[in-house]
N, C-alpha and C positions, 0 to 999 in steps of 0.2 A: 430437505431443502438443499439443492445443489446449488453451486454457483461460487463466486468469489467476494467476499467482504473483507473491509478491513478497520481498524480506528487507531488512532494515534494518541501516545500520553506523554507528557513532558515529565522525564524523571527527575528533574530538579526540582519542580513544584507539585507533582503529583496529579497534575491537572489535566484534563483534554487538550488538545491543541485545535483551536478553531480557525478555519481558512487556509489551512495548509494544502497546496495542489498536491493531488495523487494521479498518476496515470497508469493504466494497464496496458502493457504491449503484449502481443503474440510474437515470441521470440524464435519461432520456428520459420516466420518468414525472414526473407533477406531481402531488404532490410528489416529490421524488427516493424511489425505493424500495429500502431496504436488503436487500441479497442474503445478505451474510455479514457476522459480526463474530466475531474471534478474537483472540488474543495470540501473539506472537512466541515461539519456543521459545528456547533457550540459545544457538542457532546463528544468532538472528537472523531466521530463516524461519518460515513458518507449518507446521504439520503437515501441512497439506491444502491444495491450491490454494484460493486466493480464488474462482474460479470454476471447477469441475470440467470436464474435457474434454467429459463428456457434456452439459454444459448450455450449452457455448460457442455463441454467437452473436454477429451484428454488433451494433452499436449503441453508445452514449455511455455511458461508465462513470466512476466516480470513486472514487479510494482516498483514505480519510481515517486520516492517521496522526496518533494523538494524543500528538504529542512533549511538550506541556506537563506532562501525567500524569508523562511519565516523567524530564524533566529538572529539574522543580519549580525553576526559575530566574525570579527576578522580573523581570529583565532580559531573557528570551528574547524573541525575534523573533515568534514565534507559539505560539499554544496548539495548533492543529491545523494539519497540513499538507495541502492538498487537491489531489489529482493528477487532472485530467479528461483523459479519452482515449478515441480511438475504435477500434473493432475493425472493420475492413473486410473481413477475411477469417477467418472463424470456424475454419478447419480450421489456423490458425496458432496458435502459443503465444505469449502476450504476458506477458513478466516485467519487472516494473517495480520494481525497486530504488530504495531510499531511502537517500542519504547525508546525515546531519545531525548537529548539535550545538546547543545551545541557540540559536545566533545564525546558523545557516546550513543550507540546505537545497538538495538538487538530486537529480533523477532523471535516468533514460535508459531507452530500452528495451533491456534485456538480453536474454541468451538463455537 
């Protein structure tokens, strides 16, 4: 299964983050072109892939996680977490999870 998917977990509580706005951009375009905008469900996942398998292609992409809207913490490290990555093989699936709190964020290529 190709395409791009994500999920978001709050590392402070160990729970999924529901309702977080996530956007996918094609950053090879100038300016970057938004491909998808959605919110996470109760499981911290999007109801559909950020980029469907049928639309999968090589290129440079960016996921934007709007953590500031969710945490609403004045001392938060970032309002938005931007994750840029490249797809080199459009036949592969790219799962990019976000683990975060108001003061921490990290990601990795999941399965």
